[in-house]
Phi, psi and omega in degrees: 000136179237142173212162181251133177238143170239125183294133182283347185260312190249339180089355183302152177255126175238149165252119184255121176262127180241150186211124176266130175227164182255141172233136174271137183223143168293151184305325187289351175264359180294134171233167173303131182106338181290146174266111177277123189241344176207148179249171172282004181209166182297143182299323184288002170261012182225168186282358187275136189277315180272145175277074189129125174196169179269138172284110182266343185203169180291333177298328181292325179284324177300309176306312181290331180295330181287338181247342192222153175268316178224157175218167171250140181237159186271139168228137171260120185258129183237135174242124183258114179257116182268126173241149172222118186055051181064005176250132176296126178247345180169168188205155177205155185246139179230132175244143176230139162296124181294132173245082179278169182300137176309134188290338181295339185285349185301312178304316181292323175306309190291327180297322179295319181293321181294315192285328172301307178306317185291324174300319181293315186286323169311316174299306181308312178295322173296327176293315183290333176293321178280351182084008188287161169303136181271128176244121183252015179302332184276339186313303186303302184300322178291324181280328171305310183299314178305314174304311180302318185295318182295310184302311183299319185197084172315310194291328180291324170301304180303320175310299193298332177293348184265352180275087184251155180230119188295330178287351173236036188307301187299319173305302181300320175308302181306321185285323187290320185293327172296309181296310186300319179295314176304315185297319177296310184302324175296315185294336177270012167070033182274150171295162184304316179293333176292318171297327183282324177282325174294320173304319173300315177308312177293326185294316190258004187305319183258021184295332174306337181298328187296350175264354180276135182302134177318316190291339172270318182301320184245023178301121185287340180253187182293137179288141176286177178294319182284338184280310184297326174299316181295315178303317182300337186290350188300327178293321179290323172303315185295321182293315187289333181286323186265335184302138176081359182281125177284344181259020180227131173314115188304332171296345182281339179292313179302315179294312176303317185283325191252007197278003173245016170279160180238156175301325181278012175087350187274014179266199180210154024261351180261345180055054177275156173273175183302342180295327186256009180255120186293167182299304186298323175296320180293327176288307182302318180308311188292313190292322178300316179291319178302304186295318174303313177293336182256014183248140171288124177239165180297338177253001180203154171276153176302140168271147182295164177298318179300317185289325176298312182296322181298323181288324177297328179286320186290335184257007175292132182093344179243306174266323184241154170302125188306303190289319182288330178290314179302309169309303176314310174302320179297321191287310180298317182068165177293334185235079185284140180308141179104333185270164179271153175235122179259136183262171189288341180267006177097346180296162184228143171213170174264139174280131183269307183196169177220144174270127175315334180271353172223075175305328184265002183227073186290168156273138184225142172256123178279120183241344180227145176285181185285350172268000181063033177257149179300140177228156179304134183301125186229128186266126173231141172248112186297334180292349177252009173056055172300155182240162182261185188293339174275006178082013179262147187285138171298123171225151179285127176263328184194159174247136190231156172278161176308136186104335170292151178060015176080013187254105174273098186306321182309327183288324172295322176290322186293328178265010173079359188055127182283056176222184186268025177091221190224148176256116180279000000 
């Protein structure tokens, strides 16, 4: 890379040639701030979650020393060429250790995108509820950023979709469906522009609910036949609100209108069979059902992720597209990021990520000891058969939602986790 610089003090003209290079260093020569990009062994044989990170403390160096003899770090090399009247008069070289953003900030960055998107969809839903003119001009930018975050780090986004607040259900549900649909679309090898369109579909799929009376939408008890009929109209209301808009992806109209149709023709509002249900609608239908089942509502308790996946699995081929549902089940996994895992020895941790090749062996950050007292955060990768202090293999006994065992996952999200991020 080449750039031109003019000194503000002397007016001298420089041409700066920049080059990023890797340098092998023994662990004993590492300092805080260096960017580690490669180890002397495979990453999955170490406790580090991200493949590359900034050394933040002496503890990081000590951890590296426990598993490595040397590492590779990045350095920015600059050659400054000074010119006077277009004549080269001198040169000098400067070297800098590359200091990139901490990879533990990946979660913080994802959370910032999530919160910004939630503010946007809340404003949009409020306008719809009040019958005001709807502005979709920010949709494209918001969804593009969501796609970038999902592509960059799916596990961080999956983590954020677990953090639910009952009083913000509709907005969070729309956003979660958008994000999970994008993640599922990525698993289905959709292109980036298709993911962006799919994200818009997910974001707007339930906008018609803003025309359903609050006393029905938030009724704590069972709906009457008449009330349920009114609730079903939300898909019709959505079509009316979105149809003909030049600033909305046309496929979003179809998804909002059809996401409660079923392959067997027993859905609503048209009771069409699977031949008339689009790919994007099939994706959003599965994600919509999963997020709804795993959310706490005024009229029902949240279902566990595992139970929700069982229902989706049982309804493959009738309610849900069989192949897409299977990919979704594999994506979420039995141990989804953001849930709590209780070990057979009593210790409790937060599930960080899972490797598709090791669905039953996720990475977990342990936060509670066997007496459920706080302990120093320790990362274990169950795929590597780690053992506890008694020499016994760590095994997961059960999976629980945030709040159990006195562990609030959202608190860890807010502080960004004192670990090296997430491995996608």
